[in-house]
C-alpha positions as CSV (number, residue, x, y, z in Angstrom):
1,X,0.0,0.0,0.0
2,X,1.5,3.4,-1.0
3,X,2.0,5.9,1.7
4,X,0.1,9.1,1.1
5,X,2.4,12.2,0.4
6,X,2.3,15.2,2.6
7,X,-0.1,17.9,1.4
8,X,1.4,21.4,1.6
9,X,-0.2,24.8,1.1
10,X,-0.8,28.2,2.6
11,X,-3.6,30.5,3.6
12,X,-3.1,34.2,2.6
13,X,-4.5,36.3,5.4
14,X,-3.9,39.9,6.4
15,X,-0.6,40.1,4.7
16,X,0.7,36.7,6.0
17,X,1.2,33.4,4.3
18,X,0.2,30.9,7.0
19,X,1.7,27.6,5.8
20,X,0.4,24.2,6.6
21,X,1.5,20.6,6.0
22,X,-0.8,17.6,6.3
23,X,0.5,14.1,6.8
24,X,-0.8,10.7,7.9
25,X,-4.1,8.9,8.1
26,X,-6.8,8.9,10.8
27,X,-8.5,11.5,13.0
28,X,-7.1,15.0,12.7
29,X,-4.6,16.4,15.2
30,X,-3.9,20.1,14.7
31,X,-0.3,20.9,15.7
32,X,0.2,24.6,16.3
33,X,3.5,26.3,15.5
34,X,5.7,26.0,12.4
35,X,4.7,23.7,9.5
36,X,8.4,23.4,8.7
37,X,9.8,22.7,12.2
38,X,7.2,20.4,13.8
39,X,6.9,17.7,11.1
40,X,10.6,17.0,12.1
41,X,9.7,16.5,15.7
42,X,7.0,13.9,15.6
43,X,7.8,10.3,14.6
44,X,6.7,8.6,11.4
45,X,4.8,6.0,13.4
46,X,2.3,8.5,14.6
47,X,1.3,9.2,11.0
48,X,-0.1,5.7,10.8
49,X,-2.9,6.4,13.2
50,X,-3.3,10.2,13.1
51,X,-3.7,12.8,10.4
52,X,-1.2,15.5,11.6
53,X,-2.0,19.0,10.5
54,X,0.9,21.3,11.1
55,X,0.0,25.0,10.9
56,X,2.0,28.3,11.2
57,X,1.1,31.2,13.4
58,X,2.3,34.7,12.6
59,X,5.6,34.2,14.4
60,X,6.6,31.6,11.9
61,X,4.9,32.8,8.7
62,X,6.1,34.9,5.8
63,X,4.8,38.5,6.0
64,X,4.3,40.7,3.0
65,X,4.3,43.9,5.1
66,X,5.7,45.5,8.2
67,X,4.4,43.9,11.4
68,X,1.9,45.8,13.5
69,X,1.0,45.5,17.2
70,X,-2.2,43.5,16.4
71,X,-0.1,40.8,14.7
72,X,1.4,40.0,18.0
73,X,-1.6,39.3,20.1
74,X,-3.1,36.0,21.2
75,X,-6.5,37.1,19.9
76,X,-5.1,37.4,16.4
77,X,-3.5,34.0,16.6
78,X,-6.9,32.5,17.6
79,X,-8.6,34.2,14.7
80,X,-5.9,32.9,12.3
81,X,-6.3,29.3,13.7
82,X,-10.1,29.5,13.2
83,X,-9.5,30.7,9.6
84,X,-7.1,27.9,8.9
85,X,-9.5,25.3,10.2
86,X,-12.2,26.7,8.0
87,X,-10.0,26.8,5.0
88,X,-9.0,23.1,5.6
89,X,-12.7,22.1,6.2
90,X,-11.9,21.0,9.7
91,X,-15.1,20.7,11.8
92,X,-13.8,18.7,14.8
93,X,-10.2,18.3,15.8
94,X,-7.9,17.5,18.6
95,X,-5.2,20.2,19.2
96,X,-1.6,20.0,20.4
97,X,0.8,22.8,21.3
98,X,4.4,22.4,22.3
99,X,6.3,24.8,24.6
100,X,4.7,28.3,24.2
101,X,2.3,26.9,21.7
102,X,0.7,25.0,24.6
103,X,-0.8,28.3,25.7
104,X,-2.2,28.7,22.1
105,X,-3.7,25.2,22.2
106,X,-5.3,25.9,25.6
107,X,-6.7,29.2,24.5
108,X,-8.0,27.8,21.2
109,X,-9.8,25.0,23.0
110,X,-11.3,27.6,25.4
111,X,-12.4,29.9,22.5
112,X,-13.6,27.2,20.2
113,X,-15.3,24.4,22.2
114,X,-17.4,23.8,19.1
115,X,-14.3,22.8,17.1
116,X,-11.8,21.4,19.6
117,X,-12.4,18.0,21.1
118,X,-9.3,17.2,23.2
119,X,-6.2,19.3,24.0
120,X,-2.6,18.3,24.5
121,X,0.1,20.6,25.8
122,X,3.8,19.4,25.8
123,X,6.6,21.0,27.7
124,X,4.5,24.0,28.8
125,X,4.5,25.5,32.3
126,X,1.4,27.1,33.7
127,X,2.8,30.5,32.6
128,X,5.9,32.5,32.0
129,X,5.2,34.6,35.2
130,X,8.3,35.5,37.2
131,X,7.3,33.2,40.1
132,X,6.9,30.2,37.9
133,X,10.2,30.9,36.0
134,X,12.0,31.5,39.3
135,X,10.9,28.1,40.5
136,X,12.3,26.5,37.5
137,X,15.6,28.4,37.9
138,X,15.9,27.1,41.5
139,X,15.5,23.5,40.2
140,X,18.3,24.2,37.6
141,X,20.7,25.6,40.2
142,X,20.1,22.9,42.7
143,X,19.6,19.7,40.6
144,X,21.2,20.1,37.1
145,X,24.3,18.1,36.7
146,X,27.6,20.0,36.6
147,X,28.4,18.9,33.0
148,X,25.1,20.5,31.9
149,X,26.0,23.8,33.6
150,X,29.5,23.7,32.0
151,X,28.0,23.0,28.6
152,X,25.5,25.8,29.0
153,X,28.3,28.3,29.8
154,X,30.1,27.4,26.6
155,X,27.1,27.4,24.4
156,X,25.9,30.8,25.7
157,X,29.1,32.5,24.4
158,X,28.4,31.1,20.9
159,X,24.8,32.1,21.1
160,X,25.6,35.7,22.0
161,X,27.9,36.0,19.0
162,X,25.2,34.6,16.7
163,X,22.5,36.9,18.1
164,X,24.8,39.9,17.6
165,X,25.4,39.0,13.9
166,X,21.8,37.9,13.1
167,X,19.4,39.6,15.6
168,X,16.4,38.8,13.3
169,X,17.1,35.1,14.0
170,X,17.3,35.6,17.8
171,X,14.6,33.0,18.7
172,X,16.4,30.3,16.8
173,X,19.8,31.1,18.2
174,X,18.4,31.1,21.7
175,X,16.8,27.7,21.2
176,X,20.1,26.3,19.9
177,X,22.2,28.0,22.6
178,X,20.0,26.6,25.4
179,X,20.5,23.0,24.4
180,X,21.9,22.1,27.9
181,X,18.6,23.2,29.4
182,X,16.3,21.8,26.7
183,X,17.6,18.4,25.7
184,X,18.1,15.2,27.7
185,X,21.4,14.9,25.9
186,X,22.9,18.4,26.7
187,X,25.2,18.1,23.7
188,X,22.4,17.5,21.2
189,X,22.6,19.8,18.1
190,X,19.1,20.8,16.9
191,X,20.4,22.8,13.9
192,X,18.7,20.5,11.3
193,X,15.3,21.0,13.0
194,X,15.5,24.7,12.3
195,X,16.7,24.7,8.7
196,X,14.3,26.8,6.6
197,X,12.3,28.1,9.5
198,X,11.0,31.7,9.2
199,X,10.8,33.8,12.4
200,X,9.2,37.2,13.1
201,X,10.8,38.3,16.3
202,X,8.1,41.0,17.3
203,X,5.6,38.2,17.6
204,X,7.8,36.1,19.9
205,X,8.8,39.1,22.0
206,X,5.2,40.1,22.5
207,X,3.8,36.6,23.2
208,X,6.6,34.8,25.0
209,X,7.7,37.9,26.9
210,X,4.3,39.4,27.5
211,X,1.0,37.5,27.0
212,X,2.4,34.2,28.3
213,X,3.6,35.8,31.4
214,X,0.0,36.6,32.3
215,X,-1.7,33.5,30.9
216,X,-4.6,32.3,33.0
217,X,-3.9,28.6,33.1
218,X,-6.3,28.0,36.0
219,X,-9.1,29.6,34.1
220,X,-8.3,27.6,31.0
221,X,-8.4,24.3,32.9
222,X,-11.7,25.2,34.5
223,X,-13.2,26.2,31.1
224,X,-12.3,23.1,29.2
225,X,-15.1,20.4,29.0
226,X,-12.5,17.8,28.3
227,X,-9.6,17.9,30.7
228,X,-6.3,18.3,28.8
229,X,-3.2,16.1,28.7
230,X,-0.1,17.9,30.0
231,X,3.2,16.3,29.1
232,X,6.5,17.4,30.7
233,X,10.1,16.1,30.6
234,X,11.8,15.4,33.9
235,X,15.0,17.2,32.7
236,X,13.3,20.3,31.1
237,X,15.0,23.3,32.5
238,X,13.4,25.8,30.1
239,X,9.9,26.0,31.7
240,X,8.4,25.8,35.1
241,X,8.3,22.1,36.3
242,X,5.2,19.9,36.7
243,X,4.8,20.8,40.4
244,X,3.8,24.4,39.5
245,X,0.7,23.1,37.8
246,X,-0.7,21.4,40.9
247,X,-2.1,24.4,42.7
248,X,-4.1,25.3,39.6
249,X,-5.7,21.9,39.0
250,X,-9.5,21.9,39.4
251,X,-10.7,19.2,41.9
252,X,-13.7,18.1,39.8
253,X,-12.1,18.0,36.4
254,X,-8.3,17.5,36.7
255,X,-6.0,17.2,33.7
256,X,-4.1,14.1,32.9
257,X,-0.3,14.4,33.5
258,X,2.5,12.5,31.8
259,X,6.1,12.9,33.0
260,X,8.8,11.6,30.7
261,X,11.9,10.5,32.7
262,X,14.4,10.5,29.8
263,X,13.2,13.7,28.2
264,X,13.8,17.4,28.5
265,X,11.9,19.9,26.4
266,X,10.8,17.7,23.5
267,X,9.4,14.3,24.5
268,X,7.9,13.6,21.1
269,X,11.5,13.4,19.7
270,X,13.4,12.3,22.8
271,X,11.0,9.4,23.7
272,X,8.9,8.9,20.6
273,X,7.5,5.4,21.3
274,X,6.4,6.2,24.9
275,X,5.1,9.6,23.8
276,X,3.0,8.1,21.0
277,X,1.6,5.5,23.4
278,X,0.6,8.2,26.0
279,X,-0.9,10.4,23.3
280,X,-2.9,7.7,21.6
281,X,-4.3,6.4,24.9
282,X,-5.4,9.9,25.8
283,X,-7.0,10.7,22.5
284,X,-8.8,7.5,22.2
């Protein structure tokens, strides 16, 4: 039986080309982020049971004009996701967001309960608020292995030089420079994952540095009819750890948690078989 080829395209909207890539067979799973980066993160085996629909947001999309403040809001991202679902004739989907895109997934599920069935957030803390990030920083200082800390010191020097030479690529250089905090193997080189990825820094600065600092995770958990799956890596030193979620969990409708012992910030790539099993059990 021939494998179906990926379907690629884009939606022209408000001066942006919002790309998408569709792969696999089965019920649709909308993966928010970059249609270039995220197909490289999820295993081929997952395509056998799920139709993966990778979609851009404005931070990863080509823009035909100068960015404006409204391009950098969570509300605009939600409108774009609704438009993408409409253009792709999606009437009922599960949704997944990794890292900061987990907030987008939670917000989209809250805004569009008519469209979203189940919600998965991966490597996402409850917010980027100072108290949550400070908790993660204490974990790093107290528990991270010395070789991780040494590797980070070396990588940060390289990262700073790259940012100075190509500031428009700052998000990518930061992701690569923080490998010791974001991969189970602190020496992992993720350069290939980022090849060909477009970034619009004002969107990342506004969302990651602003909106996600004030994200109402407790309100999102209360609002969702179907409790989400929250996946975290034991060695993820980029986001607030799993413990920071616990005070926000509603007693009558708690989310499902999965902690991946041999992962850091990207369990779908670091522990693909286990991640796929956990994901499939939840979605079924």
